[in-house]
C-alpha positions, 0 to 999 in steps of 0.5 A: 516479535518486536513490538514496533514491527511485524509482518502479515499475510497477503490479500488478493484484489483480482491480480493485485496482491498487497503485503506489508514488508515492514509494519509501521514503526511507531514513535511516541508523541505527546498528543492527545490523539488516538493511540493504536497498538502496532497491530491496530496501526498496521491493520488500519493503514492496510484497510485505508490502502485497500480503499484504493484497490479499484484505482490501483487495478485501473493503474494496472489496466492502463499499464497493460494497454501500453505494454501488454506484458506489464507486470511486477512489484511496486514497493512503496514507503511512506509516513503517516503524519501525527495529528493529521493522519495524512499519508505523505512522502509516498515513494517507490523503493527502487531496489524492490520495485520491478514494475514499469515506471508508468505503473509505479508512478500511478500507484504512488499518485493513488496513495499520496494524500490518503488520510488515516482517521482518526489520527494517531499520536504516533508518526508511522513509517510503513512499507507496503508491496503490491504485486501486479500480474495477469493470470496465466492464460487470460486476456481480460483485465484483472477484476477487484475481488474481496480479500481472501 
């Protein structure tokens, strides 16, 4: 495995599934901040994004209210800034995103501005994918659940 990239499994938060498509690509900086391993950087970032699960489920609930068959993937790319740990430049990858535009916009807004603490001495570039779907035969909105 390349030390700069890796992949890992899936988590389910109700009907929200998160996976890392490309882990954080790290560039060494000359700061005196925390220096995570690539795996630790990936895991810490994933945990930070998981803190928004309830908000992302609300994004999906609102999309379903507007369009009952709303579903699909939202693939986001972003940078974790050196020194501050701020997640910035969150953008959907249009070629790998299939969800309705209102859901995409809500996901991007929810993730923008999160802060990874403590900051790292490396910039991180990441791609995460969220999959939104309603369980077959259910009419209720998805409920957040513990990671499996």
